[in-house]
N, C-alpha and C positions, 0 to 999 in steps of 0.2 A: 777237779779243778775248781777254783773259786769262781763264783758267778760274778760277772761284771755288770755294772749298772748300765753301761753303754759301750759301743764299739770303740769310742775314743779311749776309754779306760783300758779296754782289752789291747789296743795297739800300744799304749804306754807299757802294759805288762809284757808284751812281746819284745819291745825295745829293751826293757830291763833284763829280761831273760837272755837276750842276745849278748848284752854286756857281761852278764854273769858267766855265760858259756865261754865267751872269749877269754875272760880272766882265768877261768879254771883250766881250759885247754892250754893256755899260755904257760902254765906251771910245767908242762911236759914238752910241748912243741915250741921250739924257739923260732921266732919269725913266722914266715908263711902266712901273714895276716890276710892277704887277699884270697889265698887258697881256703883258709878256714872260713872266711866270710862266704865264699861261693858255695862251699859244701853245706853250710847252715841254711843259706837261701834256698838251695835246691831241696833240702829236707823239709823246710817249712812250706815249700811250694808243691810238695808231694811229687817230686821228680827225682830221677836217678842221675848219677854223675860218673863221668869217665875221667880218671886221673892219669895224665900222661907225663912221664918223667923217667930219667935214667935211674938205675938201681942205687939204693943208699940214701934216698931223699926223705925217708921216714913216712912213706905213703901208708904202709901198714900200721905203723905206730899212730899216725894221725887218725885213721879210721877207728882203731880200737879205743883210743882216748876219747873220741867223740861218742862212741857207743857207751863208754863207762860213765861219762858225765851226764848222759841222757837217760841212764838207768834202763837201757834196752838190751834185749837178747842179741848177742853178736856171734856170727859164725864166719869163719874164713874158709874159702875154697881155693886151693892151689890148682890152677888149671894146667893140665898136662896133655900131651897128644893122645894118651890112652884113656882119658876120662870119658865115661859114657853118660848119657842123659839120666839114667837111673841112679848114678852115683851122686847126683846133685838133687834130684827130685825125690828120691826114695823108691821103694819097690814093695811088691806084695810078697809076703813069705807065708809058708804053711805053719800054722801054730800047732801047739800040742793037742788042741781040741779038733784037729784035722780041718780047720777053717782058715781061709786066707785072711791075713790082716795086713794093714798098710804100715810099713816102717818109714817114718818121715826122714827125708834127707836133710842136708844142711841148708837148703833153701828156706826151711821153716824157721826163720828168725826175723827179728825186726830190722837189723842191719846186716847185710851180707856183703862181705868183701870178696869180689871175684878177682883174684890175683892173676895177672898176666892172661887176660881173657883171650888174647890173640894166639895163645899157645895150644888151644884145644880145637878139635875139628868142628866144622859148621853145624853138625847135628846137635852137639852139646851146647854150642853158642846159641842155637835156635831155641833149645829148651829153656835156657836162662832168660832169653829175650821175650819168650812167650809169657813166662812167669812175671817179668817186669811189666808187661803191658796189661795182662789179664788179672794180675794179683791172685792167680790160682795156677794149679798144675793138674794135668789129667793123666792118671795112671790106670791102665787096664779098664778104660772106659769110665772110671769114676773121677769126678772133679773134687779136688781138695783145695779149700780156701786157705791162702797164706795169712799169717798174722798181720794185724794192723798196729802201728804203721809198718809199712814194708818199704825198704830203701836199699837199693843196690849201688855200691861203689865199686866200679871196675877199674883195674889198673892196666896200663899198657906201657911197654918199654919201646921208645921210638927208635932206638939205634940198632936193635937186633932184629933183623927181618928173616933170617934163615930158619926154616923149620916152623914158621908161624902161619896162621890163617887169618889174614886181615879181615876185619869186620866189613861187610858190604855197607854201602851208604844207607840203604833202607833200614839196616839194623842199627847203625850209628844214630839214626834219627830218633830212636827210642830214648836216647839219653838227653835229658834236659840241658846239661852243661858238659862241655869238654874243658877240663881245667888243667892247664900246663903247670908243672912244677919246675922251678929253676934251682940252680945251685944257691946255697945260702951265701950271704956276704961274708967277708973275712971275719968281722966282729961276731956275727951270728954263729959261724963255724967254731970259733973259739969257745963261745958259750955252750954249744952243743957238745963239744969234746969234754969240756969241764964237767958238765952234768952227767954225761953217760959213762965217764971213767972214774967216778968218785964213789959209786955204790949208794948214792943218795936215792931214797925212795919217796914217792909222793902218794899221799892219801887224797884221792879226788872225791869231791862232793857230788852227789847226784843233784842236778839242777832241774831237770824236767822228767816227767813220767810220759809213758806212751799216750795216755788220755789227754794230757796237756798239749802234746804235739799235734794230735788229731784235731783238737779244738783250734789251735793256731793255724793249722792248714785250712780249716773252714773259714777262719777269720780273714786270711790273706785273699781268698777268692771274693769275699764280701767288700773289700776295700774299693771305694769308688775311684774311677779314673776319668779324667777329662777327655772329651772327644779328640782334641788336637793331639794329646799325648798318645792315645790309642792309634790315631791315624799315622802319627810319626813312626810308631813301632811297625805297623803293617807296611808302610812305605819303605822302611829300612829293609824289611825282608824281601819285598817285591823288587827292589832295586838291585838285588844280587842275581837276578835271573837274566842271563845274557840273551840278547836279541829280542827283548820285549820293550814295550813303550817306555818304561821307567828306568831301564838299565843305563848305567853311566858308561862313558867311553872306556874306562879302565876295566869294568866288568866285562864288556864285550870283547876286550882285547885279551884278557887273562883268565877268564873262567869258562868252563865248558858246561857247568851245571850250577844252579843256584838253590837257595833255601826254599823249602815248601811251607805250606800254611802252618805246620806245627811250630815253625820258628816264630811266627807272629804271635801265636798263643803263649809260647814260653817267654818271649820278650815282654809281653804284658804282665804275665804272672810274676816273672822275676823282678820287674820294675816295681810292682806292688809290694813285694816282700822287701826289696832293697829300701824302699821308702819307709816301710813300717819299722824295720830294725834300727833305722836312724831317727825314729821318733816323728816321722811325717805321716799325716793322715790320708794323703793322696799322692801318687807318684807324679813327677814331672819328667821332662825330656832328658834331664841329666841322669835320672834313675835308669831309663832305657839304655842310654849310652854306657852307663857303668857296667851293665851285665851283657852288653851286646856281643863282645868278643867270645864269651863262654857259650852263647847260644848259637852263634853263626860259624865258628871256626871249623866245626866238623860237618857242617851242612852245605858248604860250598866246595866245589871241585875245580882245582886249577887245571889248565890245559898245558900242553907241552911247552908253549911259548913262555908261560909263567915259570915253569920249572927251569927252563934254559936260562932265563934272565934272573933267577933267584928271587922272584916275587912271591912272598909268603901270603898265607891266608890273612894274617894280622895286618899286613900292609894294605890289602884290598879293603878289609873292614874299616881301617882307619880312614881310608879315602872316602868311605860312605858316611861315617859318623862325623 
């Protein structure tokens, strides 16, 4: 990566790289601008993302396209009820020289797509989530370091709950962002159908290497943040906790559990990156608000009253922001 004379120059380069990425991804992915932005922010913030949407919304295509324009090694794991931890981490096999050697599993990639993560039993989910947190796996007592950068994008189908194993809140907390995917607009769907039924092929350019991404991840952490913005982020997370001093009336009425300290950390990191990709050298309160729904929506737990009255997580977050 080119050496920059100052952090200001480096932030300008990050903003330009983001514009180039968006332009290149847009050749394949129609619309979904907010989703693409959120995925790139979580990547530059060294966090993982959970994509939630019904089948057919191009979740897999989005991830493989991002991996291609980033010139990174990409692996897809289709989660099923019979998938074992060794199927994703790898296992030791006896070689011809009568010695055990480690065969790497699909987790050993820069970008891992964990398709339908709620379809596999808790022990396999736990193996993936340990790798996400530790950036390593342990097999037969030996620790194996995963490649850098390492980024997990998991998908979940919100409508099909039969035969699934929902992720516990503690494991959901490992994901920096929970990103909802919605149906495309009428015009976007016309564009999608035109492009996917014409046989047209796209040659995508590689925009960033793994080394450049690691440098940008370090840069994001170095971006300064004003005390009032940091306090706003922490205040936002603490106000989601029912029956505490800062909780609002709506939170006390409709939530049974609020966001933990990791939410405050990700609100600050996400705001820093959101500011940087838009050419700003320090985040403001608007940057925290822009990414707040992705950070908080899977970290707050609604109570029965909220479910009975149709109060969604987004509605609670909007009342706080």
